[in-house]
C-alpha positions in Angstrom: 98.4 108.8 79.8 101.2 108.4 82.1 103.8 106.0 80.8 105.6 103.7 83.4 109.2 102.6 82.8 110.4 101.5 86.1 109.0 99.7 89.2 109.6 102.7 91.4 107.1 104.8 89.2 104.5 102.0 89.9 105.2 102.4 93.2 105.0 106.2 93.3 101.6 105.4 91.6 100.1 103.2 94.0 101.0 106.0 96.7 99.3 108.2 94.6 96.2 106.2 94.0 95.7 105.9 97.6 96.6 109.6 98.4 94.2 111.3 95.8 91.6 109.0 94.9 88.9 109.0 97.4 87.0 105.8 95.8 90.3 103.7 96.5 90.5 105.5 100.2 86.6 104.3 100.6 87.4 100.6 99.4 90.3 100.4 101.8 88.7 102.3 104.7 88.5 99.2 106.9 91.4 97.5 105.3 94.4 97.4 107.8 97.1 94.9 106.8 100.6 94.5 104.7 101.0 93.3 101.4 104.1 91.6 100.1 105.1 91.7 96.6 108.1 89.6 95.5 109.6 90.0 92.0 110.8 86.5 91.2 113.4 87.8 88.3 115.5 90.1 90.6 114.3 88.6 94.0 113.3 92.1 94.9 110.6 92.5 97.8 108.1 95.5 98.4 105.8 95.8 101.4 102.7 98.0 101.3 101.4 98.9 104.7 97.8 100.2 104.7 96.4 101.8 107.6 92.7 101.6 106.9 91.7 105.3 105.5 94.8 106.8 107.5 97.4 106.3 105.2 99.7 104.0 102.9 103.6 103.2 103.3 105.6 101.8 100.6 108.7 100.0 101.5 110.6 99.3 98.8 113.4 96.5 99.0 111.8 95.5 102.1 109.6 92.3 102.9 107.6 90.6 105.8 107.5 86.8 106.0 104.5 87.2 108.0 102.4 89.6 105.9 98.7 88.1 105.2 98.9 88.9 102.0 101.9 87.9 99.3 102.0 87.9 95.7 104.7 87.1 93.4 105.2 88.6 90.1 107.2 86.4 87.5 109.2 89.6 87.0 109.3 93.5 87.3 108.2 93.9 83.8 104.9 92.4 85.1 103.8 95.3 87.3 105.2 97.6 84.7 103.0 96.2 82.1 100.0 96.1 84.2 100.4 99.9 85.1 101.0 100.6 81.1 97.7 98.8 80.5 99.8 96.5 77.9 98.7 93.3 80.2 95.3 92.5 82.4 95.5 91.4 85.7 93.4 88.7 84.9 95.4 87.5 81.8 98.8 87.7 84.0 97.1 85.6 86.6 96.0 82.9 84.2 99.2 82.8 82.4 101.3 82.5 85.6 102.9 85.8 85.7 101.0 86.6 89.1 101.0 84.2 91.8 98.9 84.6 95.3 101.2 83.1 97.6 99.0 83.8 100.5 95.6 85.6 101.0 91.9 85.6 100.0 90.2 86.7 97.1 88.2 89.2 98.9 91.3 91.0 100.0 92.7 90.9 96.6 89.9 92.3 94.9 89.6 95.4 97.1 93.6 95.9 96.4 92.8 95.6 92.8 92.1 99.5 92.3 95.2 100.2 94.3 97.6 98.2 92.4 96.0 97.6 88.9 
């Protein structure tokens, strides 16, 4: 199992999951939207641009206030813990480590396989 030590590793894994996992691409075949992730401990923003089944672009240190889905993480460590399976997404959400600022639950359920 790969160990993720930095947020950059997690962002690379998001691209890998999209590009190399047919099941993930199939789930996102009709998803065309941007997702903004913000890490509150560093005020770092990351933008995921998903273009249906045609591709994904990850823009580190970039945000979009008009993104239809916005997720705040208490800190960069949260996404690292999620990718290392030291923390579950539901537990992180219920503990307030992940906050859905904008977006609907259907969109988030589609994104779960990509991000968690």
